[in-house]
N, C-alpha and C positions, 0 to 999 in steps of 0.2 A: 736301840737307845733312843731316848727322847730327843727331839730337835730343839726343845725350849723355844718354840715359836708360838706366837698368838695366832689364832684363827680369825680371819677377817672376811666379812661378806660371804660367808658360806652359802647363804640363800641364793647367791648368784651363780653357784657352780651347777653345771648341767651334766647330766648323765647321758651318754650316747646310748640309746636303747637297743640298737641292733648290731650284732657282730656276726661274722661268718666263721664257722667252725668246721674243720675237716672232720666229717663223721667217722672216718677210719682212725682218727687220732684226736678225740675230743679233749684230752688232757694236755695237748701240745701247749708249750709256753707261748707260742706265737699265735695271736688271734688277729683277724682282719676286721676293721670297722666296715660295716655295711653302709654304703652311701644312703643318705636319706632319700636320694633320687629313686632308689628301688621302691620305696613306699610311695613316693610322689608320682612315680610312673604308672602306678596301679597295682603294685605288689600287695598281696593280702597275707596277713599273719594268721596262721592256724595253730591251734593247740595240738597236743598229742592225739586227740580224738578226731582231728581234722575239722574242728569247728573254728570259725572266725570269732574272735573274742574281743576285738578292739577296733576302734576307728583309726586306721593307720595314719590318717592325716591330722590326728589330734596332736597336742603339744608333746614335746619330748617327755615332760613330767608325767602326762597322762598315759602315754604308751608304756613308759618305764614302770609305772605303778601297776598297770594291768599285767605286764610281763612278770613282774616280781611276785604277783599274787598267784601265778600258776604253780601247781604242786612241784613240778620239776624245773620250773623257770626256763623251759625250752620251747621254742617255736619253730615252725617252718614258714619261710617266706616264699610264696608262690606267685609267679607272674604268668599271665596269659600270653599267648603269642603277640598280640598287639602291645601289651605292656612291656614285654621283652624288647620289642622293636623300638618302642619309645625310649626305654632306658639306654639301649645300645647293645647290639649283638656282639660287637667286638669286646666290649667290657665283660659281658657274660661269658664269652669264650675264655677270657683271661682267668676269671674266677673258676671256671670249669677246669682249666689246666692246673690249677692249684688244689683241685679236689674240693672246692668250696661251693660249687653249683653243679647241678645235674639236670639234664633235659629229660623230661618225662612226657611220654605221649599217651 
């Protein structure tokens, strides 16, 4: 049903560009926002072909636009060992315990 409300200042609304999704249950109703610190710590966004396609430190609007332009709108966020340490290994272990992050060697 319609809310009968006027939209105001919609240009001020920001979209959070990155979320963590459990790969074994991608349709789960619960999603986790990926902290921008993942990108700020040196995380790199890769498309399905493994190519970096965006400057991760660009504005939210720029990152969101690039992500939305991907055919499947899915990315992988990859952190090097130094970036993982900068972000925080305890936090990464928490995400891993939820099935949202995986260590690859």
